[in-house]
DOKEBA-940299 format. One line per field, with one value per residue (C-alpha): x, y, z. Coordinates in nm, 4 decimals. Layout:
X [X, ...]
Y [Y, ...]
Z [Z, ...]
***
This chain:
X [21.9144, 22.1397, 22.3401, 22.2814, 22.5300, 22.4818, 22.6703, 22.6410, 22.7374, 22.9940, 22.8286, 22.7692, 22.5437, 22.6840, 22.5096, 22.3784, 22.7151, 22.7366, 23.0685, 23.1809, 23.4280, 23.6726, 23.7004, 23.9630, 24.0558, 24.0968, 24.4651, 24.4994, 24.3356, 24.5759, 24.8706, 24.7519, 24.7462, 25.1181, 25.1842, 24.9987, 25.1873, 25.5500, 25.7395, 25.7275, 26.0447, 26.0255, 25.9813, 25.6443, 25.5067, 25.2048, 25.3000, 25.0362, 25.0835, 24.8886, 24.9340, 24.8344, 24.8413, 24.6625, 24.3771, 24.3857, 24.5865, 24.2966, 24.1477, 24.4837, 24.5365, 24.1862, 24.2476, 24.5760, 24.4015, 24.1381, 24.4144, 24.5784, 24.2464, 24.1294, 24.4549, 24.7083, 24.9837, 25.2901, 25.2445, 25.4760, 25.3090, 25.4554, 25.3329, 25.3860, 25.3255, 25.4246, 25.7037, 25.4580, 25.2675, 25.5711, 25.6007, 25.2405, 25.3041, 25.6320, 25.4417, 25.2610, 25.3792, 25.3075, 25.5847, 25.6152, 25.8352, 25.7852, 25.8498, 25.8405, 25.6034, 25.8069, 25.7258, 26.0007, 25.8548, 25.7271, 25.6367, 25.6064, 25.3737, 25.1347, 25.1268, 25.0754, 24.7695, 24.6142, 24.2653, 24.3402, 24.6632, 24.9270, 24.6807, 24.8966, 25.1766, 25.0262, 25.1062, 25.4755, 25.4726, 25.6158, 25.9057, 25.9824, 25.9319, 26.1880, 26.2531, 25.8839, 25.7552, 25.3839, 25.1825, 24.8330, 24.7469, 24.4395, 24.3038, 24.2935, 23.9127, 23.9222, 23.8386, 23.9151, 23.6280, 23.8086, 24.1738, 24.4015, 24.5398, 24.2270, 24.2623, 24.6350, 24.5409, 24.3781, 24.7274, 24.6906, 24.4076, 24.6179, 24.7016, 25.0392, 24.9671, 24.7845, 24.9922, 24.7376, 24.3872, 24.1041, 23.7261, 23.4758, 23.3827, 23.0182, 22.8221, 22.5648, 22.7512, 22.4578, 22.4339, 22.8064, 23.0096, 23.2659, 23.0131, 22.8094, 23.0594, 23.4199, 23.6008, 23.8979, 23.9511, 23.8666, 23.8850, 23.5961, 23.2356, 23.2302, 23.5912, 23.7696, 23.8056, 24.1574, 24.0718, 24.1865, 24.4641, 24.6621, 24.9526, 25.2828, 25.5484, 25.6684, 25.4118, 25.7022, 25.7173, 25.4201, 25.3748, 25.6798, 25.9269, 25.8008, 25.8774, 25.5763, 25.7408, 25.7898, 25.4191, 25.2782, 25.3732, 25.3110, 24.9647, 24.8949, 25.0012, 24.7806, 24.4654, 24.5010, 24.2242, 23.9868, 24.0366, 23.8207, 23.9300, 24.3029, 24.5239, 24.2287, 24.1535, 24.5167, 24.5039, 24.1887, 24.3637, 24.6680, 24.4590, 24.2376, 24.5497, 24.6747, 24.3564, 24.5362, 24.7377, 24.4405, 24.2543, 23.9106, 23.8004, 23.4415, 23.2751, 23.2800, 23.6532, 23.5859, 23.2362, 23.1302, 22.8122, 22.7218, 22.6656, 22.3716, 22.2562, 22.0577, 21.9480, 22.1689, 22.3742, 22.6693, 22.5578, 22.8858, 22.8418, 22.4825, 22.6011, 22.9310, 22.9320, 23.1465, 23.5163, 23.6685, 23.4666, 23.5517, 23.3939, 23.4568, 23.2788, 23.3597, 23.0795, 23.2683, 23.2454, 22.8910, 22.5385, 22.4710, 22.5513, 22.5193, 22.5921, 22.9384, 22.9985, 22.8957, 23.1482, 23.4260, 23.3592, 23.3268, 23.6719, 23.8232, 23.6994, 23.7547, 24.0283, 24.2414, 24.2263, 23.8467, 23.6302, 23.5424, 23.1921, 23.0930, 23.2762, 23.2333, 23.0095, 22.7107, 22.7138, 22.7319, 22.4164, 22.2365, 22.3729, 22.2587, 21.9019, 21.9113, 22.0029, 21.7239, 21.5553, 21.8447, 21.8959, 22.2364, 22.0987, 21.8316, 22.0924, 22.2976, 22.3842, 22.6162, 22.8305, 22.8432, 22.8774, 23.2549, 23.3263, 23.1160, 23.2941, 23.6361, 23.5528, 23.3959, 23.6952, 23.9382, 23.7627, 23.6871, 24.0447, 24.2289, 24.0451, 23.6893, 23.5461, 23.2679, 22.9723, 22.6468, 22.3170, 22.2105, 22.5287, 22.4693, 22.3397]
Y [-2.5962, -2.8363, -2.7161, -2.8765, -3.1180, -3.2303, -3.5545, -3.6155, -3.2662, -3.2169, -2.8869, -2.7398, -2.4661, -2.3163, -2.0149, -1.9176, -1.9405, -2.1786, -2.3547, -2.5846, -2.8493, -2.9958, -3.3404, -3.2279, -3.4588, -3.3048, -3.3999, -3.1737, -2.8922, -2.9362, -2.9461, -2.6267, -2.4488, -2.5150, -2.3535, -2.0373, -1.9782, -1.9026, -2.1800, -2.1065, -2.1347, -2.3981, -2.1349, -2.0432, -2.3960, -2.5042, -2.7501, -3.0038, -3.2622, -3.5749, -3.8601, -4.2043, -4.5241, -4.8568, -4.8810, -4.5147, -4.5658, -4.5394, -4.2369, -4.0632, -4.1270, -4.0002, -3.6877, -3.6225, -3.6858, -3.4235, -3.1747, -3.2356, -3.2526, -2.9012, -2.7107, -2.5576, -2.4337, -2.6463, -2.8553, -3.0504, -3.3297, -3.4288, -3.7790, -3.9251, -4.2972, -4.6447, -4.8298, -5.0834, -4.8120, -4.6284, -4.8319, -4.7493, -4.3767, -4.4029, -4.5441, -4.2129, -3.9461, -3.6392, -3.4457, -3.5834, -3.6663, -3.9604, -3.9347, -4.2030, -4.1748, -4.0129, -3.8365, -3.6198, -3.5481, -3.7766, -4.1424, -4.2381, -4.5298, -4.3008, -4.0585, -4.3334, -4.4676, -4.1266, -4.1199, -4.2931, -4.4602, -4.1976, -3.9055, -3.7305, -3.7070, -3.3811, -3.2194, -3.2583, -3.1249, -2.7840, -2.9635, -3.2019, -2.9779, -2.7200, -2.6060, -2.5359, -2.1900, -2.2445, -2.5644, -2.6947, -3.0098, -3.2225, -3.5510, -3.8449, -3.8185, -3.4707, -3.3878, -3.0628, -2.9373, -2.6238, -2.5275, -2.5707, -2.2345, -2.0685, -2.1982, -2.1197, -1.7556, -1.7441, -1.6804, -1.3264, -1.2702, -1.3525, -1.0617, -1.0125, -1.2539, -1.5348, -1.8399, -2.1125, -2.1467, -2.3938, -2.4046, -2.4186, -2.7625, -2.6588, -2.3627, -2.3742, -2.3745, -2.4832, -2.8169, -2.8599, -3.1380, -2.9221, -2.6839, -2.9750, -3.2442, -3.1208, -3.1560, -2.9467, -2.5920, -2.5382, -2.2541, -2.0074, -2.1054, -2.4304, -2.5437, -2.5943, -2.8942, -2.9953, -3.1921, -2.8978, -2.6756, -2.3976, -2.2237, -2.0471, -2.2641, -1.9797, -2.1388, -2.3471, -2.0740, -1.9461, -1.7669, -1.5418, -1.7920, -2.1168, -2.3898, -2.5674, -2.9018, -2.8215, -2.7496, -3.0739, -3.3414, -3.1365, -3.0433, -3.4033, -3.5225, -3.2631, -3.3283, -3.6857, -3.8160, -3.5449, -3.5547, -3.7544, -3.6501, -3.6838, -3.4408, -3.2182, -3.1661, -3.0731, -2.8157, -2.6714, -2.6467, -2.4770, -2.2165, -2.1628, -2.0309, -1.8577, -1.7352, -1.4476, -1.7011, -1.8648, -1.7521, -1.9141, -1.9725, -2.0423, -2.3830, -2.4130, -2.4948, -2.7917, -2.9116, -3.2186, -3.4271, -3.2230, -2.9262, -3.0922, -3.4067, -3.2070, -2.9465, -2.7079, -2.4907, -2.3696, -2.0448, -1.9928, -2.3266, -2.2401, -1.9133, -2.0132, -2.3928, -2.6454, -2.5783, -2.8613, -3.1718, -3.3597, -3.7047, -3.7886, -4.0705, -4.3040, -4.1699, -4.2450, -4.6145, -4.6696, -4.5717, -4.3132, -4.0111, -4.1194, -3.7670, -3.7725, -4.1266, -4.0348, -3.7503, -3.9705, -4.2479, -4.0035, -3.8576, -4.1975, -4.3497, -4.0544, -4.1181, -3.8111, -3.8813, -3.8406, -3.5330, -3.3995, -3.2899, -3.6182, -3.8617, -3.7003, -3.3956, -3.5317, -3.8762, -3.6952, -3.5039, -3.8280, -3.9913, -3.7000, -3.7528, -4.0798, -3.9026, -3.6436, -3.8455, -3.7568, -3.4197, -3.3694, -3.4857, -3.2167, -2.9485, -3.0937, -2.7487, -2.6793, -2.9803, -2.9004, -2.5228, -2.4973, -2.7900, -2.6185, -2.2861, -2.4495, -2.6348, -2.3308, -2.1133, -2.3726, -2.4344, -2.0671, -1.9641, -2.2244, -2.4678, -2.3674, -2.1648, -1.9206, -1.9491, -1.7612, -1.9190, -1.9580, -2.1394, -2.4566, -2.7442]
Z [18.5762, 18.3931, 18.0938, 17.7553, 17.6017, 17.2386, 17.2102, 16.8348, 16.7309, 17.0048, 17.0915, 17.4332, 17.5608, 17.8798, 18.0286, 17.6864, 17.5065, 17.2118, 17.1847, 16.9048, 17.0134, 16.7665, 16.9244, 17.1697, 17.4537, 17.7968, 17.7827, 17.4786, 17.6725, 17.9622, 17.7233, 17.5559, 17.8906, 17.9223, 17.5861, 17.6815, 18.0034, 18.0731, 18.2448, 18.6150, 18.8210, 19.0991, 19.3693, 19.2131, 19.1921, 19.3935, 19.6676, 19.7701, 20.0469, 20.1345, 20.3819, 20.2521, 20.4564, 20.4582, 20.2087, 20.1010, 19.7809, 19.5359, 19.7133, 19.7035, 19.3337, 19.2530, 19.4605, 19.2774, 18.9467, 19.0297, 19.1097, 18.7720, 18.5876, 18.6668, 18.7145, 18.4812, 18.7094, 18.7803, 19.0952, 19.3225, 19.5195, 19.8562, 19.9411, 20.2865, 20.2755, 20.3861, 20.2097, 20.0640, 19.8736, 19.7389, 19.4122, 19.3220, 19.3467, 19.1595, 18.8608, 18.8226, 18.5798, 18.7915, 18.9667, 19.3186, 19.6134, 19.8472, 20.2213, 20.4914, 20.7848, 21.0628, 21.3884, 21.5306, 21.8748, 22.1470, 22.0998, 21.7290, 21.8061, 21.9910, 21.7007, 21.4430, 21.6246, 21.6838, 21.5245, 21.1903, 21.0710, 20.9944, 21.0132, 21.2737, 21.0167, 20.8908, 21.2240, 21.1413, 20.7845, 20.8849, 21.0523, 20.7654, 20.4616, 20.5621, 20.2047, 20.1330, 20.2181, 20.1442, 20.1299, 20.0659, 20.2623, 20.1897, 20.3185, 20.0789, 20.0521, 19.8976, 19.5352, 19.3553, 19.1392, 19.0199, 18.9650, 19.2652, 19.1575, 19.2976, 19.6526, 19.6348, 19.5779, 19.9217, 20.0569, 19.9305, 20.1771, 20.4828, 20.7094, 20.8750, 21.1627, 20.9811, 20.9019, 20.8269, 20.6839, 20.7469, 20.7092, 20.9977, 21.1254, 21.1125, 20.9796, 21.2598, 21.5934, 21.8093, 21.6272, 21.5600, 21.7199, 21.9008, 22.0526, 22.1897, 22.2828, 22.2940, 22.6281, 22.5207, 22.3877, 22.0211, 21.7729, 21.7538, 21.8122, 21.6133, 21.5681, 21.2363, 21.0059, 20.9039, 20.5886, 20.3766, 20.5152, 20.3560, 20.5175, 20.5258, 20.6800, 20.8891, 21.1229, 21.2463, 21.5076, 21.7042, 22.0314, 22.0205, 21.8888, 22.0409, 21.7880, 21.6386, 21.7017, 22.0694, 22.1166, 21.9824, 22.2327, 22.5502, 22.4212, 22.3298, 22.6742, 22.8400, 22.6363, 22.5058, 22.7306, 22.6117, 22.2347, 21.9937, 21.6455, 21.7043, 21.5168, 21.4193, 21.7877, 21.8507, 21.5723, 21.7253, 22.0608, 21.9073, 21.7275, 22.0294, 22.2011, 21.8815, 21.7057, 21.5359, 21.3356, 21.1604, 20.8498, 20.8163, 20.4582, 20.3422, 20.3437, 19.9629, 19.9960, 20.2264, 20.1401, 20.3360, 20.3700, 20.6785, 20.4487, 20.2734, 20.4561, 20.7134, 20.4605, 20.2672, 20.5035, 20.2953, 20.1356, 19.9533, 19.7730, 19.6847, 19.5370, 19.3723, 19.3662, 19.5519, 19.4991, 19.7043, 19.7919, 20.1122, 20.1204, 20.4827, 20.6681, 20.3786, 20.1577, 19.8347, 19.9142, 20.0434, 19.9422, 20.2131, 19.9931, 19.6275, 19.4994, 19.6575, 19.5352, 19.1800, 19.1667, 19.3016, 19.0513, 18.7611, 18.8261, 18.9034, 18.5781, 18.3435, 18.0813, 18.0118, 17.6392, 17.6355, 17.5975, 17.9430, 17.8453, 17.6897, 17.9163, 18.2568, 18.2744, 18.0824, 18.2542, 18.5889, 18.5069, 18.4318, 18.7455, 18.9591, 18.8356, 19.0294, 19.3545, 19.3752, 19.6505, 19.8848, 20.0527, 19.8905, 19.5564, 19.5563, 19.4874, 19.1974, 19.0655, 19.3609, 19.2652, 18.8936, 18.8864, 18.9306, 18.6976, 18.4339, 18.4836, 18.4615, 18.1410, 17.9817, 18.0657, 17.9317, 17.6027, 17.5416, 17.6016, 17.4025, 17.1810, 17.1005, 16.8209, 16.9037, 16.6705, 16.6530, 16.7555, 16.3903, 16.2892, 16.4883, 16.2764]
***
């Protein structure tokens, strides 16, 4: 059920805990996090990469905003983009580096046209970011609904052979795309989705020293007439031949419309809530999945100086009431659970005062 937000009093009831807010903006909360943690040296920062071309500027900025909004660890953003978009990113205040779109193997024009504009750039991140040991890559249409710190911690679960992590393309193999239609090798029984990837950059070398860069173009040449989803298909092919190098994380870390539009099929999200939302198929910009669109617009329009409960969380609850006629809209709690937990943890730790149930007026 939905939590209770008392707008006039600024009070919140989350899982039975009464919290009194003192008019704090979310920016103040984020600033307070910095005060309560030792300054991390650069080698301990979180590194997040994204590739943005064409009309993906707004999506990218909203994704980066969501990363900042719910996280408290120092982050370095690596943005690969066209020259025309560079000034827009340079206006932003977050820590970032800008890189041109470059392909170091094979025909650059072929790579640039593969699937979507510039999408194949992510295949070359291990080659370009030579001074980065670990990296989180996300598509532009991804939104973080909990601290990026939490997905970063998945690195600890890697074994000695695993170098990268992705989520399954589908939870039910018999109705998944790869198991039904793929004409090339793919990982596991349903393939993996590359919209959210985490990895050690020692993956520059696989298969007993074969350089990552040296694998890409030969594999593309061999399978280019059989692939549909471009660079994602190539990653599936690579990890089909190197399965020991891939860690598969749960669907809650790459939650897509497929997980709810045919009925709910991501048990981890039902249990723990959506951690990372992936609005593929353009669902942030049409009316096909209004629940996804509502989340995107709520984060896009939220001012950092406002109160997160009053200006984002409560309006989202109301907006979700309008989406209950859709399959994804029937399970609003999975979209709100992690946001609620993050806010509760933040306010409890730094800026709220605990009061008893009889002290609220």
